[in-house]
TORSE-689798 format. One line per 10 residues: number of its first residue (from 1); for each residue y, z, x of C-alpha. Coordinates in nm, 3 decimals. Example, Ala and Ser with C-alpha at 12.3 -4.5 7.8 and 13.67 -1.06 7.14 Angstrom:
1> -0.450,0.780,1.230  -0.106,0.714,1.367 $
END
This chain:
1> -2.266,1.275,-1.919  -2.009,1.388,-2.174  -1.702,1.163,-2.202  -1.405,1.288,-2.001  -1.055,1.141,-1.991  -0.833,1.135,-1.683  -0.482,1.000,-1.630  -0.377,0.799,-1.323  -0.018,0.719,-1.233  -0.022,0.425,-0.992 $
11> 0.332,0.360,-0.870  0.379,0.038,-0.675  0.680,-0.129,-0.521  0.706,-0.380,-0.806  0.590,-0.172,-1.105  0.439,0.155,-1.217  0.140,0.197,-1.445  -0.022,0.476,-1.636  -0.396,0.423,-1.671  -0.619,0.633,-1.893 $
21> -0.973,0.647,-1.756  -1.277,0.756,-1.953  -1.590,0.849,-1.760  -1.908,0.859,-1.962  -2.274,0.803,-1.865  -2.179,0.687,-1.514  -1.946,0.418,-1.644  -1.570,0.415,-1.605  -1.348,0.245,-1.860  -0.979,0.196,-1.789 $
31> -0.702,0.154,-2.042  -0.341,0.067,-1.961  -0.119,0.287,-2.176  0.220,0.226,-2.015  0.375,-0.012,-1.761  0.730,-0.009,-1.631  0.923,-0.190,-1.358  1.004,0.000,-1.041  1.370,-0.010,-0.951  1.562,0.017,-0.628 $
41> 1.931,0.095,-0.630  2.191,0.009,-0.368  2.415,0.301,-0.271  2.670,0.265,0.010  2.478,-0.027,0.164  2.145,0.157,0.159  1.848,0.074,-0.060  1.693,0.373,-0.240  1.417,0.445,-0.491  1.536,0.599,-0.818 $
51> 1.297,0.894,-0.821  1.456,1.040,-1.137  1.382,0.719,-1.326  1.019,0.729,-1.211  0.988,1.091,-1.320  1.133,1.012,-1.663  0.877,0.733,-1.708  0.599,0.980,-1.622  0.738,1.231,-1.872  0.745,0.954,-2.134 $
61> 0.374,0.887,-2.074  0.282,1.255,-2.096  0.476,1.293,-2.422  0.295,0.985,-2.551  -0.036,1.155,-2.471  0.066,1.444,-2.694  0.190,1.224,-2.976  -0.107,0.983,-2.978  -0.365,1.255,-2.913  -0.486,1.131,-2.578 $
71> -0.651,1.428,-2.414  -0.677,1.379,-2.036  -0.800,1.688,-1.857  -0.602,1.610,-1.542  -0.363,1.364,-1.381  -0.318,1.219,-1.034  -0.032,1.029,-0.871  -0.058,0.762,-0.602  0.221,0.551,-0.450  0.308,0.331,-0.156 $
81> 0.329,0.501,0.185  0.592,0.620,0.436  0.894,0.683,0.207  1.000,1.044,0.160  1.259,1.282,0.023  1.433,1.585,0.174  1.471,1.913,-0.017  1.706,2.200,0.063  1.603,2.566,0.081  1.647,2.606,-0.295 $
91> 1.424,2.308,-0.370  1.705,2.070,-0.459  1.669,1.699,-0.377  1.928,1.620,-0.110  1.929,1.243,-0.156  1.724,0.971,-0.317  1.442,0.842,-0.093  1.520,0.537,0.115  1.329,0.223,0.021  1.115,0.101,0.310 $
101> 1.292,-0.238,0.290  1.629,-0.083,0.381  1.791,-0.294,0.651  1.879,-0.002,0.880  1.522,0.072,0.988  1.461,-0.213,1.237  1.771,-0.101,1.427  1.653,0.262,1.419  1.310,0.165,1.560  1.477,-0.032,1.837 $
111> 1.697,0.266,1.928  1.398,0.502,1.919  1.215,0.299,2.181  1.520,0.301,2.404  1.461,0.676,2.440  1.086,0.728,2.390  0.767,0.561,2.509  0.584,0.323,2.275  0.258,0.374,2.465  0.277,0.751,2.428 $
121> 0.370,0.734,2.059  0.070,0.514,1.983  -0.164,0.734,2.187  -0.052,1.039,1.987  -0.056,0.885,1.638  -0.267,0.565,1.644  -0.024,0.413,1.392  0.104,0.056,1.409  0.473,0.007,1.472  0.649,-0.096,1.154 $
131> 1.025,-0.043,1.129  0.996,0.157,0.807  0.746,0.418,0.932  0.862,0.767,0.837  0.932,0.856,1.200  1.182,0.571,1.232  1.335,0.656,0.894  1.402,1.007,1.024  1.558,0.855,1.334  1.784,0.650,1.106 $
141> 1.896,0.978,0.940  1.980,1.116,1.285  2.190,0.811,1.356  2.368,0.783,1.022  2.343,1.114,0.833  2.245,1.403,1.063  2.407,1.662,0.834  2.133,1.602,0.575  1.867,1.692,0.831  2.048,2.018,0.905 $
151> 2.031,2.106,0.536  1.669,1.997,0.496  1.408,2.265,0.435  1.115,2.046,0.331  1.001,1.687,0.368  0.792,1.538,0.083  0.646,1.188,0.046  0.698,1.003,-0.282  0.376,1.120,-0.456  0.434,1.473,-0.325 $
161> 0.781,1.467,-0.477  0.646,1.360,-0.817  0.385,1.639,-0.795  0.660,1.885,-0.700  0.869,1.786,-1.002  0.562,1.832,-1.223  0.434,2.162,-1.079  0.696,2.316,-0.851  0.443,2.309,-0.561  0.556,2.173,-0.222 $
171> 0.259,2.022,-0.040  0.142,1.688,0.090  -0.201,1.527,0.106  -0.381,1.384,0.407  -0.392,1.013,0.321  -0.020,0.982,0.246  0.074,1.203,0.543  -0.125,0.974,0.772  0.110,0.682,0.703  0.407,0.863,0.858 $
181> 0.348,0.823,1.235  0.382,1.201,1.259  0.011,1.291,1.237  -0.273,1.299,1.489  -0.559,1.071,1.378  -0.798,1.296,1.572  -0.706,1.644,1.447  -0.552,1.524,1.116  -0.267,1.767,1.185  0.107,1.723,1.230 $
191> 0.247,1.647,1.576  0.547,1.885,1.570  0.663,1.773,1.915  0.756,1.433,1.774  1.024,1.601,1.562  1.125,1.856,1.825  1.205,1.589,2.083  1.446,1.431,1.831  1.610,1.767,1.761  1.458,1.802,1.412 $
201> 1.291,2.126,1.306  0.917,2.076,1.243  0.944,2.351,0.980  1.034,2.076,0.732  0.675,1.946,0.746  0.472,2.059,0.443  0.118,2.193,0.421  -0.146,1.918,0.430  -0.419,1.928,0.165  -0.736,1.719,0.137 $
211> -0.771,1.452,-0.132  -0.920,1.617,-0.438  -0.716,1.938,-0.410  -0.626,2.093,-0.745  -0.253,2.159,-0.715  -0.202,2.346,-1.041  -0.092,2.301,-1.398  0.218,2.121,-1.522  0.510,2.365,-1.505  0.579,2.583,-1.809 $
221> 0.929,2.443,-1.866  0.782,2.093,-1.901  0.514,2.217,-2.142  0.793,2.376,-2.346  0.961,2.034,-2.351  0.654,1.879,-2.514  0.431,1.784,-2.220  0.058,1.867,-2.221  -0.060,2.166,-2.019  -0.295,1.977,-1.787 $
231> -0.402,1.998,-1.425  -0.230,1.801,-1.149  -0.468,1.693,-0.875  -0.375,1.560,-0.533  -0.584,1.245,-0.529  -0.594,1.006,-0.232  -0.223,0.972,-0.297  -0.159,0.674,-0.072  -0.238,0.385,-0.305  -0.436,0.198,-0.040 $
241> -0.653,0.505,0.022  -0.734,0.527,-0.349  -0.812,0.154,-0.358  -1.039,0.170,-0.053  -1.220,0.471,-0.201  -1.312,0.241,-0.493  -1.408,-0.062,-0.280  -1.765,-0.147,-0.392  -1.904,-0.220,-0.044  -2.240,-0.115,0.097 $
251> -2.352,-0.085,0.458  -2.128,-0.163,0.755  -2.100,-0.545,0.748  -1.801,-0.560,0.515  -1.428,-0.524,0.540  -1.163,-0.488,0.274  -0.837,-0.652,0.178  -0.627,-0.441,-0.055  -0.426,-0.726,-0.202  -0.088,-0.699,-0.368 $
261> 0.275,-0.708,-0.254  0.124,-0.605,0.078  -0.222,-0.692,0.201  -0.402,-0.421,0.395  -0.683,-0.577,0.597  -0.925,-0.332,0.751  -1.254,-0.153,0.786  -1.367,0.202,0.716  -1.464,0.399,1.029  -1.586,0.748,1.104 $
271> -1.356,0.792,1.406  -1.014,0.651,1.501  -0.978,0.364,1.746  -0.680,0.425,1.974  -0.717,0.185,2.264  -0.526,-0.067,2.470  -0.666,-0.345,2.251  -0.577,-0.177,1.919  -0.227,-0.102,2.052  -0.174,-0.462,2.164 $
281> -0.291,-0.592,1.826  -0.079,-0.330,1.640  -0.362,-0.179,1.435  -0.326,0.148,1.251  -0.551,0.450,1.196  -0.480,0.600,0.854  -0.689,0.869,0.693  -0.919,0.802,0.399  -1.132,1.012,0.170  -1.404,1.236,0.320 $
291> -1.228,1.235,0.659  -1.282,0.863,0.721  -1.038,0.637,0.906  -0.887,0.329,0.747  -0.857,0.110,1.055  -0.633,-0.169,0.935  -0.333,-0.392,0.977  -0.051,-0.440,0.728  -0.002,-0.804,0.639  0.277,-0.919,0.414 $
301> 0.084,-1.011,0.101  0.206,-1.178,-0.216  0.564,-1.067,-0.150  0.687,-1.418,-0.050  0.543,-1.569,-0.368  0.685,-1.286,-0.579  1.031,-1.341,-0.433  1.012,-1.720,-0.467  0.921,-1.671,-0.833  1.240,-1.470,-0.883 $
311> 1.445,-1.759,-0.747  1.259,-2.029,-0.940  1.272,-1.823,-1.261  1.651,-1.844,-1.266  1.597,-2.179,-1.438  1.258,-2.137,-1.608  1.061,-1.813,-1.641  0.758,-1.911,-1.434  0.448,-1.694,-1.459  0.228,-1.627,-1.157 $
321> -0.053,-1.814,-1.333  0.164,-2.124,-1.369  0.269,-2.111,-1.003  -0.092,-2.072,-0.889  -0.188,-2.374,-1.101  0.095,-2.577,-0.943  -0.036,-2.471,-0.602  -0.392,-2.567,-0.693  -0.282,-2.921,-0.783  -0.053,-2.970,-0.481 $
331> -0.123,-3.149,-0.154  -0.293,-2.911,0.094  -0.179,-2.813,0.444  0.176,-2.948,0.422  0.328,-2.668,0.628  0.259,-2.308,0.733  0.455,-1.986,0.757  0.396,-1.656,0.932  0.401,-1.417,0.631  0.502,-1.134,0.865 $
341> 0.800,-1.309,1.023  1.099,-1.069,1.012  1.311,-1.318,0.815  1.075,-1.269,0.518  1.107,-0.888,0.503  1.413,-0.875,0.273  1.589,-1.214,0.249  1.856,-1.275,-0.012  1.678,-1.598,-0.108  1.308,-1.630,-0.016 $
351> 1.293,-2.004,-0.091  1.580,-2.072,0.148  1.423,-1.842,0.409  1.098,-2.041,0.393  1.279,-2.376,0.415  1.473,-2.246,0.717  1.150,-2.124,0.883  0.991,-2.467,0.831  1.289,-2.636,0.996  1.298,-2.394,1.290 $
361> 0.928,-2.448,1.360  0.972,-2.828,1.349  0.761,-2.891,1.039  0.829,-3.140,0.763  1.076,-3.001,0.512  0.938,-2.946,0.160  1.117,-2.820,-0.151  0.849,-2.880,-0.413  0.751,-2.553,-0.585  0.379,-2.627,-0.590 $
371> 0.370,-2.720,-0.221  0.566,-2.407,-0.123  0.341,-2.184,-0.337  0.029,-2.344,-0.188  0.162,-2.311,0.167  0.225,-1.939,0.111  -0.134,-1.885,-0.007  -0.289,-2.102,0.268  -0.084,-1.924,0.534  -0.182,-1.585,0.396 $
381> -0.552,-1.679,0.408  -0.517,-1.793,0.768  -0.336,-1.468,0.855  -0.632,-1.281,0.708  -0.863,-1.479,0.937  -0.653,-1.386,1.239  -0.677,-1.015,1.153  -1.052,-1.041,1.083  -1.105,-1.192,1.427  -0.905,-0.909,1.584 $
391> -1.114,-0.654,1.391  -1.435,-0.808,1.521  -1.311,-0.802,1.880  -1.179,-0.444,1.869  -1.459,-0.275,1.671  -1.752,-0.487,1.795  -1.871,-0.525,1.437  -1.996,-0.841,1.271  -1.880,-0.902,0.916  -2.048,-1.104,0.643 $
401> -1.845,-0.996,0.341  -1.487,-0.930,0.239  -1.413,-0.710,-0.060  -1.074,-0.802,-0.206  -0.945,-0.524,-0.429  -0.621,-0.458,-0.613  -0.397,-0.677,-0.827  -0.417,-0.970,-0.585  -0.790,-0.998,-0.649  -0.702,-1.172,-0.978 $
411> -0.567,-1.468,-0.778  -0.881,-1.682,-0.767  -0.713,-1.955,-0.563  -0.620,-1.710,-0.288  -0.971,-1.562,-0.305  -1.123,-1.908,-0.249  -0.876,-1.986,0.029  -0.973,-1.658,0.197  -1.343,-1.752,0.186  -1.260,-2.098,0.328 $
421> -1.033,-1.968,0.605  -1.263,-1.688,0.721  -1.602,-1.849,0.652  -1.713,-1.525,0.487  -1.834,-1.447,0.137  -1.554,-1.295,-0.069  -1.616,-1.047,-0.349  -1.310,-0.993,-0.569  -1.257,-0.683,-0.779  -1.189,-0.445,-0.923 $
431> -0.827,-0.542,-0.975  -0.750,-0.182,-1.077  -0.922,-0.036,-0.770  -0.634,0.202,-0.700  -0.643,0.354,-1.048  -1.024,0.368,-1.041  -1.017,0.552,-0.707  -0.744,0.785,-0.831  -0.943,0.877,-1.144  -1.279,0.914,-0.973 $
441> -1.133,1.149,-0.711  -1.004,1.360,-1.001  -1.353,1.358,-1.152  -1.503,1.466,-0.821  -1.246,1.744,-0.781  -1.337,1.884,-1.123  -1.713,1.868,-1.069  -1.776,1.568,-1.295  -1.925,1.384,-0.994  -2.145,1.546,-0.733 $
451> -2.059,1.347,-0.416  -1.819,1.096,-0.263  -2.076,0.807,-0.257  -2.100,0.834,-0.635  -1.748,0.690,-0.659  -1.857,0.351,-0.526  -2.179,0.356,-0.727  -1.980,0.400,-1.048  -1.737,0.124,-0.950  -2.027,-0.118,-0.895 $
461> -2.169,-0.026,-1.236  -1.837,-0.043,-1.422  -1.649,-0.357,-1.314  -1.707,-0.730,-1.281  -1.710,-0.844,-0.920  -1.654,-1.220,-0.864  -1.811,-1.405,-0.572  -1.645,-1.683,-0.368  -1.828,-1.889,-0.107  -1.669,-2.116,0.157 $
471> -1.707,-2.483,0.058  -1.539,-2.674,0.342  -1.511,-2.446,0.647  -1.484,-2.735,0.896  -1.165,-2.864,0.733  -1.013,-2.516,0.734  -1.118,-2.463,1.097  -0.923,-2.777,1.190  -0.605,-2.659,1.018  -0.639,-2.305,1.152 $
481> -0.547,-2.446,1.493  -0.231,-2.593,1.334  -0.148,-2.254,1.182  -0.183,-2.084,1.521  0.049,-2.344,1.672  0.316,-2.266,1.412  0.269,-1.894,1.479  0.330,-1.959,1.849  0.641,-2.169,1.779  0.790,-1.901,1.552 $
491> 0.783,-1.647,1.836  0.982,-1.864,2.078 $
END
């Protein structure tokens, strides 16, 4: 196979990356060519993403490709889910997208369910109830800024908006659209009645394309400004969908954890599961590549540790590696948290929020950094076990392996804790699964690969996968009961 270069923009909540991928002889090599922090800005008490800043960073990368003679034949953009932007009839951006951590969304979700049935909403969409789902964000607009909705002509998710700025084309893609709670998991089409009943015109909903759709070339005005004239492809533009596409699993006895700021714990299915049990457990049915369903639950991932690091780094600039080493050498099982407790969604001080949670759940107070870091990782591993047990019960499947993919797969201590807590073999890697999936979908779209299964074959051939086996499952079983007790106390 002749060497081909592709460019992936992987935009996460904490940072954005541009990855150059070279595919040659069934091997994929990735090269980081640019990294930049993502930034939220506070405007009139609302938290927004600075989409113009993100676009400028992308333009910087594309100019760098010209200057340094990188020659990608296409590019693809993936981002986090749910957040969106509204355009007017002339294609102007009406306002910066809300950040999903904006504090108005829990109130909007509560108000929504005062007027509409939760059971019916789940039966129509199969999506778990999270306060930042796009549906509830739209309800927040109705409550706080209805005039914007009257001006809105089109609704575009974050990767769609980047693609629009690059090409002038207004369209969405199935995997990102499926995060919105506006889509049927059965037909993979919009549910216009969900907007109509709120008094919003469903005409704002864009066309839905399949992952791997060639959107078009970079707009002429950008080429005139020094950007390369390359193709823009709608990859699996929800970052988790791209990561799962590159999960190196075989058969049907494995599940995945896409590990990062969030942890997405789930299994790939051929059909959605929308049942009383999945509703009670708050599982979601998001679309994947080749019309699969990502049946999963969102778990707050490394976010608490990331936010604690910010607090601790006010004195000393602690690296994640240093904090993990402190955790490794600290006393185990000193206390537990529920990573998904609402007080951890957007606290002003995560360390204080954890100390307060410990006090409220009648556990021994701890302020040592290593103990707090270890407790976060232990609690996260136990939360994984809880979700795995729910997956077994709802799907009827038996699992022997967990594939941990994404940036969190570099955390070997968490990987080992996950094996201990679940009793399953853990395979970690690739850490750049999202970028690998993004690039390999581009290659498939352009005929460089002949089938979807080839994506996972190439991943297995291209990246190191580390194995972790449980060493002391009986000890972890004992403390799992303690974790469940703390979970029960936190709900009272």
